[in-house]
C-alpha positions in Angstrom: 12.9 14.3 -11.2 11.0 17.2 -9.6 7.8 17.0 -7.7 5.4 19.7 -8.8 2.4 21.2 -7.0 -0.7 22.8 -8.4 -2.7 26.0 -7.6 -5.6 25.0 -5.3 -8.5 26.2 -7.4 -10.6 23.5 -5.8 -10.3 21.9 -2.3 -9.4 18.5 -3.8 -6.7 20.1 -5.9 -4.8 21.5 -2.9 -2.8 18.5 -1.9 -2.4 16.9 -5.4 1.2 16.5 -6.5 2.7 15.2 -9.8 6.0 14.6 -11.5 7.7 17.0 -13.9 7.8 15.8 -17.5 11.0 17.7 -18.4 12.7 14.4 -19.1 10.2 13.3 -21.7 11.1 13.7 -25.4 8.6 15.7 -27.4 8.0 13.2 -30.3 5.3 10.6 -31.0 5.5 7.0 -30.0 6.3 4.3 -32.6 3.0 2.9 -34.0 4.3 -0.6 -34.6 5.2 -0.9 -30.8 1.7 0.1 -29.7 -1.4 -2.1 -29.2 -4.8 -1.9 -27.6 -5.4 -4.2 -24.6 -9.0 -5.3 -23.8 -10.5 -3.6 -20.8 -11.6 -6.5 -18.6 -12.3 -4.5 -15.5 -11.1 -7.4 -13.4 -13.6 -9.9 -14.8 -13.0 -13.3 -16.3 -14.7 -15.0 -19.3 -17.8 -15.7 -17.2 -18.2 -12.0 -16.3 -17.4 -12.6 -12.7 -15.0 -10.4 -10.7 -11.7 -12.3 -10.2 -9.6 -9.2 -9.3 -11.3 -6.6 -7.2 -11.1 -2.8 -7.3 -10.4 -2.6 -11.1 -12.1 -0.6 -13.8 -11.2 0.4 -17.4 -9.9 3.9 -16.5 -8.8 6.4 -19.1 -8.2 5.2 -22.7 -4.6 4.2 -23.3 -2.4 2.1 -25.6 0.0 -0.6 -24.4 3.7 -0.1 -25.2 5.4 -3.4 -26.2 8.5 -3.6 -24.0 11.5 -5.7 -24.6 11.8 -7.5 -21.2 14.0 -10.3 -22.6 16.9 -8.1 -23.8 18.4 -10.9 -26.0 19.4 -8.9 -29.0 23.0 -9.7 -28.5 26.1 -7.8 -29.6 24.2 -5.2 -31.6 24.6 -1.7 -30.0 21.7 0.7 -29.8 21.3 4.4 -29.2 18.6 6.0 -27.0 16.4 7.9 -29.4 13.7 9.1 -26.9 12.5 8.9 -23.3 8.7 8.4 -23.2 5.8 8.3 -20.8 4.1 4.9 -20.4 0.5 5.0 -19.1 0.7 1.3 -18.1 3.6 1.7 -15.7 5.1 4.2 -13.1 8.5 4.4 -14.7 9.6 6.0 -18.0 10.5 3.9 -21.1 13.4 4.5 -23.5 13.2 4.0 -27.2 16.3 2.2 -28.5 17.3 2.4 -32.2 19.7 -0.5 -33.0 22.5 -0.4 -35.6 20.4 -2.8 -37.8 17.5 -0.3 -37.9 15.2 -2.1 -35.4 13.5 -0.1 -32.7 12.5 -1.4 -29.2 11.3 0.0 -26.0 13.1 -0.8 -22.7 12.6 0.3 -19.1 14.5 3.5 -18.5 17.2 3.1 -15.7 18.2 6.1 -13.7 20.8 8.2 -15.5 20.0 6.9 -19.0 19.4 9.8 -21.4 18.9 10.5 -25.1 22.0 9.8 -27.1 23.4 7.2 -24.7 24.4 3.8 -26.1 23.2 0.5 -24.6 23.9 -3.1 -25.5 23.2 -6.7 -24.5 25.6 -9.6 -24.6 26.0 -13.1 -23.2 29.6 -12.3 -22.2 30.6 -9.4 -20.0 29.9 -5.7 -20.9 30.7 -2.4 -19.3 28.8 -2.0 -16.0 26.7 1.0 -17.0 23.0 1.7 -16.8 21.0 0.0 -19.6 23.5 -2.7 -20.5 22.1 -6.2 -20.2 24.0 -9.5 -19.7 23.8 -12.9 -18.0 23.9 -12.9 -14.3 26.9 -15.3 -14.2 29.0 -12.6 -16.0 28.0 -9.7 -13.7 30.4 -8.7 -10.8 29.3 -9.2 -7.2 27.8 -6.1 -5.7 26.2 -4.8 -8.9 22.8 -3.1 -8.7 20.3 -4.6 -11.2 16.8 -4.5 -12.5 14.5 -6.4 -14.9 15.9 -9.7 -13.7 14.7 -13.0 -15.2 13.6 -15.9 -13.0 13.8 -18.4 -15.9 16.2 -18.1 -18.8 14.4 -16.7 -21.9 11.2 -15.8 -20.1 11.9 -12.1 -19.7 12.5 -9.9 -16.7 10.1 -10.4 -13.8 11.9 -8.8 -10.8 12.5 -5.1 -10.2 10.5 -3.5 -12.9 8.7 -0.6 -11.2 9.9 2.9 -10.5 12.9 3.0 -8.2 13.1 -0.8 -8.1 16.4 -2.8 -8.0 18.1 -5.9 -6.6 21.7 -6.4 -5.6 23.9 -9.4 -6.7 25.4 -10.7 -3.5 27.3 -13.8 -4.5 27.5 -17.1 -6.4 26.9 -20.8 -5.6 27.8 -23.2 -8.4 25.4 -22.4 -11.3 23.3 -20.0 -9.3 23.7 -16.4 -8.1 22.3 -14.9 -4.9 20.2 -11.7 -5.2 19.1 -9.5 -2.4 15.7 -7.8 -2.8 14.8 -4.4 -1.3 12.7 -6.3 1.4 15.9 -8.1 2.5 14.8 -11.4 1.0 17.6 -13.4 -0.6 16.8 -15.4 -3.7 18.8 -17.9 -5.8 18.5 -17.5 -9.6 20.2 -19.4 -12.4 23.3 -17.7 -13.7 22.0 -18.1 -17.3 19.2 -15.6 -16.6 19.5 -12.0 -18.0 19.5 -8.8 -16.0 20.0 -5.1 -16.8 22.4 -2.9 -14.9 21.1 0.1 -12.8 18.2 1.3 -10.8 14.8 1.8 -12.5 14.3 5.6 -13.0 11.5 7.9 -11.8 12.3 7.2 -8.1 10.3 10.2 -7.0 7.0 8.3 -7.9 6.9 7.1 -4.3 6.5 10.7 -3.1 3.6 11.6 -5.4 0.3 12.4 -3.5 -2.7 11.2 -5.5 -4.8 13.8 -3.6 -8.3 12.9 -4.8 -10.5 10.0 -5.7 -11.0 10.9 -9.3 -7.3 10.6 -10.1 -7.4 6.9 -9.0 -10.5 6.4 -11.1 -8.6 7.7 -14.2 -5.9 5.1 -13.4 -8.5 2.3 -13.3 -8.6 1.8 -9.6 -12.0 1.5 -7.9 -12.7 2.3 -4.2 -11.7 -0.2 -1.5 -13.8 -0.8 1.6 -12.3 -1.6 5.0 -15.1 -3.4 6.7 
């Protein structure tokens, strides 16, 4: 995905960079998979700040993502690649053979027209396919990995994120995180094959304070 620059019509605009949206499908989101989240601005039910440096930011709707991937043995086709204002990776709209539509995180290389599936047993090792860790070959690159069976993916969900399956020990598998940390996870947990897309997000320059304000991030002090 290409990094784009902007004409410096103001001093703050000079160093701003963004991501090309060529990969995004020009069609509206699915209304039944959208919902409004309350803007808490980092405050709890008493009105006290419990998470600093947060504000409401620009208005946006939350996309309901299928992190569990437990729709087994029903193939689906990628209908659209969409922007998600709540995360730094793209999301893919999957239309299953039974007519149901769900959003999943878009792995690198997944495009409109591709087929994905989920199964308890083994599947082809290709981006977007989900299966239990105990059925995945050693050395496979994964994302959206569960820590508890049925809870939904919690590891490797941001742009460019991945873990690698390094080995097995009885009912557990060993995962290597990008930090080098090794973790044991139950083999019954689900994971999706591939690296999360939009890897160039790490190279984007925010460039000005107002852009972080639009994202809902307030200033941070250092002293």
